[in-house]
C-alpha positions as CSV (number, residue, x, y, z in Angstrom):
1,M,8.9,-12.2,26.2
2,G,11.4,-12.6,29.0
3,S,14.5,-14.8,29.3
4,A,14.7,-18.5,28.9
5,R,13.3,-19.0,32.4
6,S,10.0,-17.5,31.2
7,V,9.3,-20.5,29.0
8,G,9.4,-22.8,32.0
9,L,13.0,-24.1,31.9
10,N,14.3,-25.4,35.2
11,P,17.7,-24.0,36.3
12,P,19.5,-27.4,35.9
13,C,18.3,-27.6,32.3
14,R,18.8,-24.0,31.1
15,P,19.8,-23.8,27.5
16,S,23.2,-22.3,26.7
17,L,22.1,-19.3,24.5
18,S,24.5,-16.9,23.0
19,P,24.7,-13.5,24.7
20,G,23.1,-11.8,21.7
21,C,20.1,-14.2,21.7
22,R,19.8,-13.9,25.5
23,R,19.7,-10.1,25.2
24,A,17.2,-10.3,22.3
25,A,15.1,-12.7,24.3
26,R,15.0,-10.3,27.3
27,L,13.9,-7.5,24.9
28,G,11.3,-9.7,23.2
29,S,12.9,-9.3,19.8
30,C,14.6,-12.6,19.2
31,P,13.1,-14.2,16.0
32,G,10.8,-17.1,16.7
33,P,12.6,-20.0,14.8
34,S,16.0,-18.7,16.0
35,L,14.9,-18.9,19.6
36,A,13.3,-22.3,19.0
37,L,16.5,-23.7,17.5
38,A,18.6,-22.2,20.2
39,L,16.4,-23.8,22.8
40,R,16.5,-27.2,21.1
41,V,20.3,-27.1,20.8
42,G,20.7,-25.8,24.3
43,I,18.4,-28.4,25.7
44,R,20.2,-31.2,23.9
45,S,23.6,-30.1,25.1
46,A,22.7,-29.2,28.7
47,C,20.1,-31.8,29.4
48,P,21.0,-35.3,28.1
49,S,17.5,-36.6,28.9
50,A,15.9,-34.2,26.4
51,P,14.7,-35.7,23.2
52,P,17.0,-35.1,20.2
53,S,16.0,-32.7,17.5
54,P,15.0,-34.7,14.4
55,R,16.8,-32.3,12.2
56,R,20.4,-31.2,12.7
57,S,21.7,-27.9,11.1
58,R,25.1,-28.1,9.5
59,P,27.8,-25.9,11.0
60,G,27.6,-22.4,9.4
61,A,23.9,-22.7,8.6
62,R,21.9,-19.6,9.4
63,L,20.4,-19.6,12.8
64,G,16.8,-20.5,12.7
65,R,16.9,-22.3,9.4
66,S,17.9,-25.9,8.7
67,A,20.6,-26.3,6.1
68,S,18.9,-29.4,4.6
69,A,15.2,-28.6,5.0
70,P,12.8,-25.6,4.7
71,P,11.7,-23.8,7.9
72,E,9.2,-25.4,10.1
73,P,5.6,-24.2,9.7
74,P,4.3,-21.8,12.4
75,G,3.4,-23.5,15.7
76,R,5.6,-26.7,15.5
77,P,8.6,-25.3,17.5
78,C,6.2,-24.6,20.4
79,G,5.3,-28.2,20.8
80,R,8.9,-29.3,20.8
81,I,9.8,-26.7,23.4
82,A,6.9,-27.8,25.5
83,A,7.9,-31.5,25.2
84,A,11.5,-30.8,26.1
85,T,10.8,-28.5,29.0
86,G,7.6,-29.8,30.4
87,S,6.1,-26.3,30.1
88,F,3.3,-26.2,27.6
89,R,1.9,-23.0,29.2
90,G,5.1,-21.1,28.6
91,A,5.4,-22.3,25.0
92,A,1.7,-21.6,24.4
93,A,2.2,-18.0,25.6
94,L,5.0,-17.6,23.1
95,C,2.8,-18.9,20.3
96,H,0.0,-16.6,21.4
97,R,2.3,-13.6,21.2
98,G,3.7,-14.6,17.8
99,A,7.2,-15.0,19.1
100,V,7.8,-18.6,18.0
101,T,6.7,-18.7,14.4
102,E,8.2,-19.0,11.0
103,R,10.8,-16.3,10.5
104,S,10.0,-13.7,7.9
105,W,12.7,-13.3,5.4
106,L,14.5,-10.0,5.4
107,P,17.7,-9.3,3.4
108,S,20.8,-8.6,5.5
109,D,21.9,-5.8,3.3
110,A,21.1,-3.9,0.1
111,K,23.4,-6.1,-2.0
112,T,21.0,-9.0,-1.5
113,V,18.1,-7.0,-2.8
114,I,20.1,-5.6,-5.8
115,R,21.4,-9.0,-6.8
116,T,17.9,-10.5,-6.7
117,L,16.4,-7.7,-8.7
118,V,19.1,-7.8,-11.4
119,A,18.6,-11.6,-11.7
120,I,14.8,-11.5,-12.2
121,P,14.0,-11.1,-15.9
122,G,11.8,-8.1,-16.5
123,A,12.0,-6.6,-13.0
124,L,14.0,-3.5,-13.8
125,P,11.5,-2.3,-16.5
126,V,8.7,-2.7,-13.9
127,F,10.5,-0.3,-11.5
128,A,11.1,2.1,-14.3
129,L,7.4,2.0,-15.3
130,S,6.4,2.6,-11.6
131,L,8.7,5.7,-11.5
132,L,7.3,7.1,-14.8
133,L,3.7,6.5,-13.8
134,G,4.3,8.2,-10.5
135,L,5.9,11.2,-12.3
136,G,3.1,11.5,-14.8
137,Y,0.5,11.6,-12.0
138,S,2.4,13.8,-9.6
139,F,2.9,16.5,-12.3
140,V,-0.8,17.2,-12.6
141,L,-3.0,15.7,-9.9
142,P,-2.0,18.1,-7.1
143,F,-3.0,21.0,-9.4
144,I,-6.1,19.6,-11.0
145,S,-8.5,21.6,-8.8
146,L,-6.6,24.8,-9.7
147,F,-6.8,23.9,-13.3
148,G,-10.6,23.4,-13.2
149,T,-11.5,26.4,-11.1
150,K,-8.9,28.9,-12.1
151,E,-7.8,28.1,-15.6
152,V,-11.1,26.7,-17.0
153,G,-13.4,28.8,-14.7
154,M,-15.6,26.0,-13.2
155,T,-17.4,26.6,-10.0
156,P,-16.6,24.3,-7.1
157,L,-19.8,22.5,-7.6
158,G,-19.3,22.2,-11.4
159,F,-15.8,21.0,-10.8
160,G,-17.1,18.4,-8.4
161,A,-19.6,17.2,-11.0
162,F,-16.8,17.1,-13.6
163,M,-14.6,14.9,-11.4
164,T,-17.5,12.7,-10.4
165,A,-18.3,11.9,-14.0
166,S,-14.6,11.1,-14.6
167,S,-14.4,8.9,-11.5
168,I,-17.6,6.9,-12.4
169,S,-16.1,6.3,-15.9
170,S,-12.9,5.1,-14.3
171,I,-14.7,2.6,-12.1
172,V,-16.7,1.1,-15.0
173,L,-13.9,1.0,-17.6
174,S,-11.1,-0.1,-15.2
175,T,-13.3,-2.9,-13.8
176,W,-14.1,-4.1,-17.3
177,L,-10.5,-4.0,-18.4
178,S,-9.2,-5.6,-15.2
179,R,-11.6,-8.6,-15.7
180,W,-10.4,-8.9,-19.3
181,S,-6.8,-8.9,-18.2
182,D,-7.6,-12.0,-16.1
183,T,-9.5,-13.8,-18.7
184,V,-8.7,-12.7,-22.3
185,L,-6.1,-9.9,-22.7
186,S,-2.4,-9.9,-21.7
187,R,-1.3,-7.4,-19.1
188,R,0.9,-5.9,-21.8
189,T,-2.1,-5.1,-24.0
190,V,-4.0,-3.5,-21.1
191,L,-1.0,-1.4,-20.1
192,L,-0.6,-0.2,-23.6
193,V,-4.3,0.8,-23.7
194,G,-4.0,2.6,-20.4
195,G,-0.7,4.4,-21.0
196,F,-1.7,5.5,-24.5
197,S,-5.1,6.7,-23.4
198,G,-3.6,8.7,-20.5
199,A,-1.2,10.4,-22.9
200,L,-4.1,11.3,-25.2
201,G,-6.2,12.5,-22.3
202,Y,-3.5,14.9,-20.9
203,L,-2.8,16.1,-24.4
204,G,-6.4,17.1,-24.7
205,Y,-6.1,18.9,-21.3
206,A,-3.2,20.8,-22.7
207,L,-4.9,21.9,-25.9
208,T,-8.4,22.9,-24.9
209,R,-10.3,24.8,-22.2
210,D,-13.8,23.9,-23.4
211,V,-15.6,22.1,-20.6
212,W,-17.4,19.6,-22.9
213,L,-14.2,18.6,-24.8
214,L,-12.4,18.3,-21.4
215,S,-15.2,16.1,-20.2
216,I,-14.7,13.8,-23.2
217,C,-11.0,13.6,-22.6
218,S,-11.6,12.9,-18.9
219,I,-14.5,10.3,-19.2
220,V,-13.1,8.4,-22.2
221,F,-9.3,8.6,-22.2
222,L,-8.5,9.2,-18.6
223,G,-11.2,6.7,-17.7
224,L,-9.4,4.0,-19.7
225,S,-6.1,5.1,-18.2
226,A,-7.3,4.5,-14.7
227,V,-6.6,0.8,-15.2
228,T,-2.8,1.4,-15.5
229,F,-1.9,1.6,-11.8
230,G,-3.5,-1.7,-10.8
231,Q,-2.3,-3.5,-13.8
232,L,1.3,-2.3,-13.2
233,F,1.3,-3.9,-9.8
234,A,-0.3,-7.1,-11.1
235,L,2.5,-7.2,-13.7
236,A,5.0,-6.7,-10.9
237,R,3.7,-9.7,-9.0
238,D,3.6,-11.8,-12.1
239,T,7.2,-10.9,-12.8
240,L,8.4,-11.7,-9.3
241,E,6.6,-15.1,-9.3
242,A,7.9,-16.0,-12.7
243,G,11.4,-15.1,-11.5
244,G,11.2,-17.7,-8.7
245,V,10.6,-15.3,-5.8
246,T,8.9,-17.1,-3.0
247,A,5.6,-16.0,-1.5
248,S,7.2,-14.9,1.7
249,K,9.6,-12.6,-0.1
250,I,7.2,-11.1,-2.6
251,P,5.7,-8.4,-0.3
252,L,9.2,-6.9,0.2
253,Y,9.8,-6.5,-3.5
254,M,6.2,-5.3,-4.1
255,N,7.0,-2.6,-1.5
256,I,10.0,-1.6,-3.5
257,V,7.8,-1.2,-6.6
258,R,5.6,1.1,-4.5
259,L,8.6,3.0,-3.2
260,F,9.6,3.9,-6.8
261,F,6.1,5.3,-7.3
262,A,6.4,7.3,-4.0
263,L,9.9,8.4,-5.0
264,A,8.4,10.1,-8.1
265,W,6.1,12.1,-5.8
266,T,9.0,13.5,-3.8
267,V,10.1,15.6,-6.8
268,G,7.0,15.5,-9.1
269,P,4.8,18.1,-7.4
270,A,7.7,20.6,-7.0
271,L,8.6,20.2,-10.7
272,G,4.9,20.4,-11.6
273,A,4.6,23.7,-9.6
274,L,7.4,25.2,-11.7
275,L,5.6,24.1,-14.9
276,V,2.3,25.4,-13.7
277,A,3.9,28.7,-12.9
278,R,4.7,28.9,-16.6
279,S,1.4,27.5,-17.9
280,F,-0.9,24.6,-17.5
281,T,-0.4,23.8,-21.1
282,L,3.3,23.1,-20.5
283,S,2.4,21.0,-17.4
284,F,-0.1,18.7,-19.2
285,L,2.2,18.4,-22.3
286,T,4.9,17.2,-20.0
287,A,2.6,14.7,-18.3
288,S,1.4,13.5,-21.7
289,G,5.0,13.0,-22.8
290,I,5.8,11.0,-19.7
291,L,2.9,8.6,-20.3
292,A,3.9,8.3,-23.9
293,T,7.4,7.2,-22.7
294,F,5.7,4.8,-20.3
295,T,3.7,3.3,-23.2
296,L,6.9,3.0,-25.3
297,L,8.7,1.1,-22.5
298,V,5.7,-1.3,-22.2
299,L,5.9,-1.9,-25.9
300,L,9.6,-2.6,-25.9
301,F,10.2,-4.5,-22.6
302,V,6.9,-6.1,-21.4
303,P,6.3,-9.6,-22.9
304,S,2.8,-10.5,-24.1
305,T,1.7,-13.4,-21.8
306,P,-1.9,-14.6,-22.0
307,P,-3.8,-15.1,-18.8
308,S,-3.3,-18.5,-17.2
309,E,-6.1,-21.1,-16.7
310,H,-5.8,-20.5,-13.0
311,S,-6.3,-16.8,-13.5
312,R,-9.4,-17.4,-15.7
313,K,-10.9,-19.7,-13.1
314,A,-10.2,-17.4,-10.2
315,A,-11.8,-14.4,-12.0
316,S,-15.1,-16.2,-12.1
317,E,-15.1,-17.6,-8.5
318,M,-15.9,-14.5,-6.5
319,P,-18.4,-12.0,-8.0
320,L,-19.0,-8.9,-5.9
321,R,-22.6,-9.7,-5.1
322,V,-21.3,-12.9,-3.3
323,A,-18.6,-11.1,-1.4
324,F,-20.9,-8.3,-0.2
325,Q,-23.1,-10.9,1.5
326,N,-20.6,-10.9,4.3
327,P,-21.7,-8.0,6.7
328,V,-18.3,-7.5,8.2
329,L,-16.7,-7.2,4.7
330,L,-19.5,-4.8,3.6
331,A,-18.9,-2.6,6.7
332,H,-15.2,-2.4,6.1
333,F,-15.8,-1.7,2.4
334,L,-18.0,1.3,3.4
335,A,-15.4,2.5,5.9
336,F,-12.7,2.4,3.3
337,A,-14.9,4.1,0.8
338,L,-15.6,6.9,3.2
339,F,-11.9,7.2,4.1
340,F,-10.9,7.5,0.5
341,A,-13.7,10.1,0.0
342,C,-12.0,12.2,2.6
343,S,-8.6,11.6,1.0
344,T,-9.9,12.8,-2.3
345,M,-11.5,15.9,-0.8
346,G,-8.3,16.6,1.0
347,M,-6.2,16.3,-2.1
348,M,-8.4,18.8,-4.0
349,N,-9.0,21.1,-1.1
350,L,-5.4,21.5,0.1
351,P,-4.2,23.6,-2.8
352,L,-7.2,25.9,-2.5
353,L,-6.7,26.2,1.3
354,L,-3.0,27.2,0.7
355,L,-4.0,29.8,-1.9
356,H,-7.1,31.3,-0.5
357,E,-6.9,30.9,3.3
358,L,-3.1,30.9,3.8
359,R,-2.2,33.3,1.0
360,G,0.4,30.8,-0.4
361,S,1.7,30.3,-3.9
362,A,1.9,27.5,-6.5
363,T,5.4,26.8,-5.4
364,Q,4.3,26.2,-1.8
365,I,1.6,23.8,-3.1
366,G,4.4,21.8,-4.8
367,V,6.4,21.8,-1.6
368,A,3.5,20.6,0.5
369,Y,2.8,17.7,-1.8
370,S,6.5,16.8,-1.9
371,V,7.0,16.6,1.8
372,A,4.9,13.5,2.5
373,P,6.5,11.2,-0.1
374,V,9.9,11.9,1.4
375,F,8.7,10.4,4.6
376,E,6.6,7.8,3.0
377,L,9.7,5.9,1.8
378,P,11.1,5.0,5.3
379,F,7.5,4.7,6.8
380,M,6.5,2.1,4.1
381,V,9.5,0.0,5.0
382,Y,8.8,0.3,8.7
383,M,5.1,-0.4,8.4
384,G,5.8,-3.4,6.2
385,V,8.0,-4.9,8.9
386,L,5.6,-3.9,11.7
387,A,2.8,-5.6,9.8
388,T,4.5,-9.0,10.4
389,R,4.1,-8.5,14.2
390,V,1.0,-6.4,14.7
391,R,-2.5,-7.1,13.7
392,H,-3.3,-5.4,10.4
393,E,-6.6,-4.0,11.7
394,R,-4.7,-2.2,14.5
395,L,-2.5,-0.5,12.0
396,V,-5.5,0.5,9.9
397,L,-7.3,1.7,13.0
398,F,-4.3,3.8,14.0
399,A,-4.1,5.3,10.5
400,M,-7.7,6.3,10.5
401,L,-7.4,7.9,14.0
402,L,-4.3,9.7,12.8
403,A,-6.2,10.9,9.8
404,T,-8.7,12.5,12.1
405,V,-6.0,14.4,13.8
406,Y,-4.4,15.3,10.5
407,Y,-7.6,16.8,9.0
408,A,-8.5,18.6,12.2
409,G,-5.0,20.2,12.2
410,L,-5.4,21.3,8.6
411,A,-8.7,23.0,9.5
412,F,-7.0,25.2,12.1
413,T,-3.6,25.8,10.4
414,Q,-2.5,29.4,10.0
415,L,0.8,29.2,8.0
416,P,2.1,27.1,5.1
417,I,4.8,25.7,7.4
418,H,2.1,24.2,9.5
419,V,0.9,22.3,6.5
420,Y,4.4,21.0,5.8
421,V,4.7,19.6,9.3
422,L,1.3,17.9,9.1
423,Q,2.3,16.3,5.9
424,I,4.5,14.0,7.9
425,A,1.4,12.5,9.5
426,S,0.0,12.2,6.0
427,A,3.0,10.1,5.1
428,V,2.3,7.6,7.9
429,I,-1.4,7.4,6.8
430,V,-0.4,6.7,3.2
431,A,2.2,4.1,4.3
432,V,-0.6,2.1,6.0
433,M,-3.6,2.7,3.8
434,S,-1.8,2.1,0.5
435,G,0.2,-1.0,1.6
436,V,-0.9,-2.8,4.8
437,A,-4.6,-2.0,4.0
438,I,-4.4,-4.2,0.9
439,S,-3.1,-7.2,3.0
440,F,-5.8,-6.4,5.5
441,F,-8.5,-6.7,2.8
442,Q,-7.0,-10.0,1.6
443,T,-7.6,-11.6,5.0
444,F,-11.4,-11.4,4.2
445,L,-10.9,-13.6,1.1
446,P,-8.2,-16.2,1.8
447,N,-6.5,-17.6,-1.3
448,Q,-8.3,-15.0,-3.5
449,A,-5.8,-12.1,-3.4
450,G,-7.0,-10.8,-6.8
451,S,-10.6,-10.5,-5.8
452,A,-9.7,-9.0,-2.5
453,T,-7.4,-6.4,-4.1
454,N,-10.1,-5.6,-6.6
455,L,-12.4,-4.9,-3.7
456,Y,-9.8,-2.5,-2.2
457,S,-9.5,-0.7,-5.5
458,T,-13.2,-0.5,-5.9
459,A,-13.6,1.0,-2.5
460,S,-10.9,3.6,-3.5
461,R,-12.8,4.5,-6.7
462,V,-16.2,4.7,-5.0
463,G,-14.6,6.9,-2.3
464,S,-13.1,9.1,-5.0
465,T,-16.5,9.5,-6.6
466,L,-18.1,10.5,-3.3
467,G,-15.2,12.8,-2.6
468,Y,-15.4,14.6,-5.9
469,L,-19.2,15.2,-5.5
470,S,-19.1,16.1,-1.9
471,F,-16.1,18.5,-2.3
472,G,-18.0,20.8,-4.6
473,A,-21.0,21.1,-2.2
474,L,-18.9,21.5,0.9
475,A,-16.3,23.9,-0.4
476,G,-18.8,26.0,-2.2
477,G,-21.2,26.2,0.7
478,L,-19.1,26.0,3.9
479,G,-15.5,27.0,2.8
480,H,-12.2,25.2,2.6
481,R,-11.6,24.9,6.3
482,A,-15.0,23.3,6.8
483,V,-14.0,20.6,4.3
484,F,-11.2,19.4,6.6
485,L,-13.5,19.5,9.6
486,V,-16.0,17.3,7.9
487,S,-13.2,15.0,6.8
488,A,-12.0,14.7,10.4
489,A,-15.5,13.7,11.6
490,I,-15.9,11.2,8.8
491,T,-12.5,9.5,9.4
492,L,-13.5,9.2,13.1
493,V,-16.6,7.4,12.0
494,C,-14.5,5.2,9.8
495,A,-12.3,4.3,12.7
496,A,-15.4,3.4,14.8
497,I,-16.6,1.1,12.0
498,V,-13.3,-0.7,11.8
499,H,-13.2,-1.1,15.6
500,G,-16.8,-2.1,15.9
501,F,-16.7,-4.7,13.1
502,R,-13.2,-6.0,13.7
503,H,-12.8,-9.5,12.4
504,G,-9.4,-10.4,13.9
505,A,-7.5,-9.9,10.6
506,S,-3.9,-10.3,11.4
507,S,-0.6,-11.2,9.9
508,A,0.9,-14.6,10.5
509,N,2.9,-13.2,13.4
510,A,0.2,-10.9,14.8
511,I,0.0,-9.9,18.4
C-alpha cells in the first residue's frame, strides 16, 4: 500500500501518523478505517485548509471507530481522503485493493471471546453438542470401509453400492427434514430425531453383521441422522443472533463451533482405533452411546422455538430448479460435487491403502486421521482471517490445486510416515472447503444464506454418492493407488471449472 505519500499527500500537508500506523501503512497491513481516521485527524491538524471531519472521536475511543456512531460503510472514507488531499486516484487505488473499508471485528484477546460466549444464552450447550457429534462420527467413519470389507465381508463393489444407497437416503431424508425445520418443526425436534436415529443406527451396526439388516439401519436410521450436522450449525447461528451478536461477528463464533467439531477429530480416530482393535462391536456401541448423550443434551438444554415467519417465507423463495438456471452456479455446483466425490473416495481408500499397500495397522490409521484435525484448528482461524482480504474463489481454487498435489502424493507414498506428512495438506484443504467455501457459495445468492448453504450441502451429498459408487469400481478394478491418481485428475478438472467459470465472488475486503 505504501506510505502516506502514496495516497497523493503533498509534503506540506502530510498527516502526522503514529510510528505504528506509519510502519503498518508501509507494510500494507494498516486497517482501512484506522488509516482513514488517522489521515482525517492528521490532515485536520497539519493542514488548516482541509475540511473538518463531521464526526469527532472522543479521547480514548478505539482507533478507526467513532465513539458516538457506528463505523462508516465501505467506500466512504475514500471519498473524504480524496476530497482532503486532492488525490482521487490514490484513494481509488486504496479502495480497489480493499485497504480502506469497514474494519472487520476481531477480539483483542481470548478473554473477549470467553466473556461473550458465557453471556450468550444457550451458546455453551451448542459447543458441547458440536464436540459430541464430532466424537460420534470420528469413532466410526474412518473405519467404515474396514467394517464393510473385513468384518462383514462385502466386496469393494458391494460396499460401494451399500454406501451409495445410504447416501441417496441421506440426501432425500435430510433435505425433507431441513425444509420442515424452516417451515414447521423446531430445530430442537429435528435434532432429537437426528440424534436418536443415529444412536439406533450405530446400535444396529454393533449388533448385526447381516447385510440386509445393516442396509435398513443405514438407509433409515443413519439417513435420518444425516440432518444433524446442518441443523446443529443452523441452531448455532440462531443462538448467536438471538444473543445479540452482530452479523460481522457471527462468522468468528461459527468458526469456533466448527473448531469444536474438528477438535473431536484430533482424538476420536485414535481412540476409535483402540476400540476397533478390540472389536467393531465395542466401537459402534461407543458411538451409539455418544449420540444418545447428544440427544439427551438437546432434550435438556435446547429450547423448542418454532420457525419464524421470515424463515417460512425464505424457504419458499428459491427452489433448486430456479437456482440451477444460472449456468455459473451450476458449473460450480458440479465442481464441488466432483471434489466431494474425491474426498469421499479418499476417506474410504486411505485405510485400505495403509493396510494393504503400506502394511500398516489400525493404530496407524487412527494416527493418520488424527494428524489433519490438529492442524485444522489454526488453519481454520487463519483462513477465516485471510478470507476477509482475499477473494474467496482464489482460496477455493488454491484448495483444489492443493488437493491435486495431495492425492498424487498419496498415490506414490511408500511409508505411513509419508501419509502423516501429507495430512497437513489435507488440513489446509478442509479449512477452506468446509468454511470459506460456504461463504463462497453464499455470494451466488445474496441475502439467501439458507438456500445457498443448502446448495453447498447438497453438492456434498451428491459428491458423496458419486464417491461411494465410484470407489467400489475403481478400487476393485484398478487398485487403491489408482483411486488416488483418479482423484488427483478429477480435482484438477474441478480447479479448471472454478477458474473458467469464476464469477468474481469475493469478500467485502477482497483483493
